[in-house]
Each structure stands twice: as structure tokens, then as C-alpha cells.
N, C-alpha and C positions, 0 to 999 in steps of 0.2 A: 648396767653390766660393764665390766672393764674389757679391754681389747683381748687380753689373753684368754679370758673365759669364753668369749665369743668364738675365738679361734679353736679352742678345745671342743666346743660344741660342733663346729664345722668338721673337725677331724673325726669326731665320733659318727657324724652323718656320712662322711666319706667312706668310712669302714663299712657301714651298713649298705651304702650304695654299691660298693665293689662286690660285696658278698651277694647281694641280690642280682646284680648284673651277671655275675658268673653263674648263678643258679639259673637265670633265664636262658643264657647261652647253652648251658648243658641240656636243658629241656628242648631248645631249638635243634641242637645236634641230634637228640634222640628222635625228634620228628623227622629230621633229615634222613636218618637211617630207615625209618618206617617208609618214608616216601620212596627211597631207593629200592627197597624190597618190593614195593607195589608198582614200580615203574613210573612214579610221578616225578615231576620236575621240582627242583629246589626253589627256583625263582618263580613265584606266581604273583604277578602284579595285583590282581584283584584281591588276593588275601592281604597283601601289604596295605592296600588302601583301606581295607576293613580294619586293620590294626590301627592305622593312623586316625580313622574316624572315631574309634572307641577311645583313643587317647585324648582326642580333642573334646569328647563328650565328658570325660571325667576330670579334665584339667580345670582347676579353679584359680590359676594364676599364682604369683604375678607373671610367670612365663607365659608368653602368648603362643598361639597355635603354631606359628611359623618356627619359633624356637624349639618347641617340643618335637615337631616333625624333624628338624635338622638333627637334634640329639639322637632320636630313635632311628633316623636314617643310618647313622654310623653304628649304632648298636646292632641293627639288622644286618648291615654290611659285614661287620666282624663275624657275626654268627653264620652268615652265608658262606664266607670264605673258609670257615672251619668245617662246614658240612661238605663242601665240594669246591675245588678251585674253579673259578669262573673267569673267562677272558671276554672282555668287551672291546670291540673295535669301534673307532670313531674317526671322524674327519679331522686330521691333524694338520700340522704338528702340535706339540704341546701348547696349551693356553688358548686354543680356539674356543669360540662360544660353544661349539659342539662338545668339546671336552668338558666344559663347565656344566653343560646339560647332563652329560654322562655321569659326572661326579654327583650332581644333585640327585640323580635317580638311583645310582648303584652304591654311592659312598666310596670311601677311600681304601677299603680293604680288599676289593677285588682287583684283578689284574687288567691292565689296559694296553691296547695296541693302536698306535696312531697310523692312519692310512693317508695316502697322498691325495685321494679325491673320493667323492661319494661312490663312484663305481667300484673302487677298490674295497670299500666297506662291505658292499654286497658280495663281492667275490670272496673275501676272507671268511665271511659267515657261511656262504654257500659251500665252500670246500671244507668247512669244519675246523678251520684254524682259530676261529673265535666262536663263542657260544651265542653272543648277541652283538648287534651293531646299533649305533646311534647315529641318526642322520637328520639334517634339517628338512622340515616339510614345507613350512611357509612362514612368512613374516607378516605381522599385522599392518605394516606400512607398504611393503613392496610386493607382497603376494607370494605365489608359489615358487618353490625351488624346482625348476623344471627337470633337472637330472634325477632327482628323487622320484618324481612321477614316472619318468621313462623307465627307471630301473624296477619300480614296483610292478609295471606291466611285463617287463622282460623276464623277471626271475620268479621263482616259486616261494621266496621268503615272505613271511607274514608279519603283520604289525601286532604287537602284544601290549604295547604301552605308549602313552604320549607324555611329553614333558613340555611345560611352558617356562621360558626363561626371559626375564626382562633384559633388554639389550640397551646398553649405553655405550655409544661409540666415542672414541678419542681419535684425534689427529696426532700421529706419532712420527717424529722425525728428529734427526740431528741438526736440521737446518731451521732457521726462523721462518715464520709465515711468509715473509717477503722473499725469501730465497727458494721456496718450494716451486719446483717446475713440473713435478708429476705426482699423482696420488694413486696408490696401489691398494687394491683390496678385492675381496670376492664381489662378484657382480651384484648380488643382493645387498651387500653392505654399501656399495657405492650408490645404489639406488635410494637407500634409506637416508643418505646425506646429500642428495642431489641439490636441493635448494641452498643448503649451507655452503656447499662447494661453489655454487654459482655466484653467491654473494661475496665470498671471501677469497676464493681462488679461481676466478673465472677463466684465466689463461692457462691454468695447470692441466696437463694431459691426464686423463683418467685411464688407468691400466688395470684390467681384470687379472686376478690371480686365483689359484685353486682354493686358497683359504686366507683368512685374515692374518693368521700367524706368519705364513710365508711372506705376506706383504710387509710385516714388521721386520723380518729378517732381511728383506731386500732394502728397506729404508735404512736399516742400521749400517749397511755396507755401501750405500750410495748417497753421497751428498746431493742435495737438491730433490731427493725423493722422500715422500711421506707415505704413511700407511693409515688406513682406517681399521681400527681394532679395539680390543678392550685394554683398559689400564693394566690388567694382569699380564697381558702379552708384552706390553711395553716394559714393565718392570722385570719380567723374566729374561728378556733379551737385552736389557739395559739400554733401551732407546727412549729418550725423553718424550713426555706428553706435551704437545704444543697447545692443544685445545681440548676441552672436555665437553661431553654432552652435545656432540655436533649433529646427532640425528634430527631429522626435520620435525618429527613428532615425539614429544616427551614420553608418552605412554606407548612404548615400542617393544613388542614381544615377538619372540620366535617360537613356533611350535615344532617340536622334534618328535620323531618316532623311534621306538625301540623295535628292532626287527630280529627275527630268529628263523631257524630252519625247521625246528620241531615245535609245534604248538603244544602247550601244556595239556596233558592227557585228561586231566580232571579239572573242571572249572571250580574255582573257589571264590568266595566273596559274594555279597548280594547287593553291592552298590550300583549306581547308574553306570551304564555302558554305552559305548559308541561302536558302530561297525562301518567299515569302509569297503566300498565296491568300485570297480571300474567296468564300464560296459560300452559297447559300440552299437549304434542304431543304423537302420537302413535309411537311405537318402530319399525320403518321401514326406509329404506334408503331414504334420501332426505326429511324427514319429517320436519326438522327445516327450510330448504330452502323454502319449500312449505308454511310454516307458516309465514315466513317473506316477501314473495313475494307480498302479498296484500298491504303492506306499500311501498315497493320499486317502484312498477309500478304506484303508485299514487303520488310519489314524497314526501312522508312523511318521515321525518328524524328521525331515531332511534338514540337517543343520548346515550343510554345505553342498554346493554343486559347482563344478567348473569343467571346462573343456580343454583338451590338449590335442594337437595334431597327432594322428596315429603314425605318421612317417612311413606308411605302407603304400598309400596312394593319395593323390591330390584331393584336397577338400574332404578328407576322411578324418573323423575326430573320435577320440576316446572321451567319455564323460566320467569324471570322478565324483562320487557322492559319499557323504557321511550321513548315516542314519542312526538315530538314538535307539539303542537296544542291542541285543546280542544276536548273532547269526542263528543260534539255536532256538530263539523264541518262536513259538508257533506262527504268529502273525508275520514274522520276518521270513520264515520258511515259505509260507504261502505266497508272499509278495515276490520273492526271488523266483519261485517256480513259474509265476505268471510273467515276470520280466523276461525270463529265458525264452518264452514263446515268441516274443516280439523283437528280440535282439540277436545279432549275429555272434556276439561274445559277451559273457558276463563272468567276472572274476571276483571272488571274495578276497579282499586284501588283509582282513583281520578284524577281530573284535577285542576291545580293550577298555579299561576303566575310563569313564568320562570325567576326568578331573581337570582343573584349571590351575594347578600348582606345580 
């Protein structure tokens, strides 16, 4: 075949794709109208995951699953924006890893609001200025984001989705490596690059900032200062990348939560799920074992457990757990009812699709 004939075939396929995409979006908008009449939410993460799973099952290549998911992420985003304007708050400014996670989950067609810190994300969603918030939960290298855990305890917002984002850190500065006197970034990011900094900038001061992007802005305006952030942030604010891939562990992921005020009224989707709780136990021998026994004897898998000071009295702790399954599963209901008998406080934080993408 000659080049022009191949291009004409592509043009013909494009016409068909555009026609079918618009037909799909029209149907999605009709579904949106039915949902609105029934008081259902437009954005239902479990249903989206069901769609992605079906697409992966019918895909025969050469596009891989990641590419198909990215394409349909934007198709769904565009349809969602037509059904109802959605505002998503995230830890800003623009080009933070949290914004990248938000874009990965919601696509480019919804509206976004950058917040100064994690607490502000919760506040904006609580007062209804944003429909959803995206906040960092934990990093595979550095562990929990403490402010997120504290705010989940304090507020009534619930988790409805999780996002995994691979994190690659860059050292960003207008100064050379030899001239850098201070390194600025979010505490978790500084921790992820601790050993690299110790080897390459042992004398540089380490300064915590509210976000990685704020660190880039500071580095751009102050000679001798550097930031740890993404390449995207450096490019956006026109600050050069001095070194790439400086995280101590190459396979470095951060898990993010999507939070909201109103939980979807109707559960959709049948894929695997995860549920998060926080509880407080009495100060007595065997209290923690007693608290976990309701899950063990019902065969419920705890995929995570960690403690955090309650900040209400000395040596008092909250325990955060992730359990595989949904809050409304019969075994989960029984386990929580038993847990509440032995704990001074039990709080459901949310149930959401258990995906690792």
C-alpha cells in the first residue's frame, strides 16, 4: 500500500471513531439524567473500574491495558463533565504529584481547585466548594502522610477511591550541584531521597515545605536553593533539572485517596473492594489482639494496620486498618459490631475499589 492510501484508511477510521464516541457520550448523558432523577451520583468509582475491567478483557492489542485505560479515562472524563460540572480539590499548587494523581483519576475535563495544604483540601470539600478531594495517603518508601490520617479522624469525609502513582523525584535548581546550600520539599519527599541527599549534598540544609511545587517556586527565586519535585513541576515553572531519579528506591509509589462528603447512594460494580477503619482500644493487656480477632475468625484479610497518636492524651493511639471487602458485606458488619463492643471508638472511613493502578 502507498502512504496516501494508508492515510485515507486512517481518516475513514477516525470518522467512525468520532461518530461512535459521540454516540457513547450521548448514552452516558442519558444515564446521567436517569441518575439525577433517582438521586444517584454521577461519579461512581466502582462502576468505572468495572468498565475498565471489561475493556481490558476485550482488548486484543497492540494497545496495552495502560494505554486503553488512559484513552477511556479521558472519554469518561469528557462525558462526566457534560453530565454535571464537577470540582476536584487537590494539594497544590499546579504540578504537584497530587495534581498528577487527580488527573490520572478524573481526567482533564473536570474542574480543579488547588489548595495550600492537606487540611485545606478537607475544608474545601466539607463546606461544599468542591465535590471531591485528592490527598496523599502513604508512600511505599517513607510511609504514612500523618496530616491525612489526622484529618480523616477529625472530619466526616469518606474515602471513595484510591489512586497509585509512581513517583520519580528530580533535584531542581538554578544553581549547580556544588552551589546548592539548601534543599526544599514536602517532608515525605525529603524522606524518600534521604540517602541520595546524604551522599551528594551532605552539608545542604533540608527545609520542609507544604508541597513539592512550592519548593520549586522557592528554588526558582533563590540562588543556592534546590527543590525535590517532578520534572513536570520544573518545566512548568522554568527551573532546570539538576539530577533525575534521586529517590532512594526505584520502585517508589504513593497511594492517594479520593474523599467526598456524600457517599454514593447506590453501590455499583462487582470488583474487589477495600474498606478503611480507625479505632481506639483500652489500655490493657491483649486489647489489640482482642480488637483484631473479629476479623480473623471470619476470614477477613487485614491488608494494613498502623498506629497514630490520638493527640488527646499521652500514650493514647488510634489504629488504622484496611480490610479487604465492603462495609456492607455480612461478615464485615458482624466483625464491626463485635469490634465496637471492645473499643472506645470505631469509625468507618470508607469503602472503595481495591485497584493498584
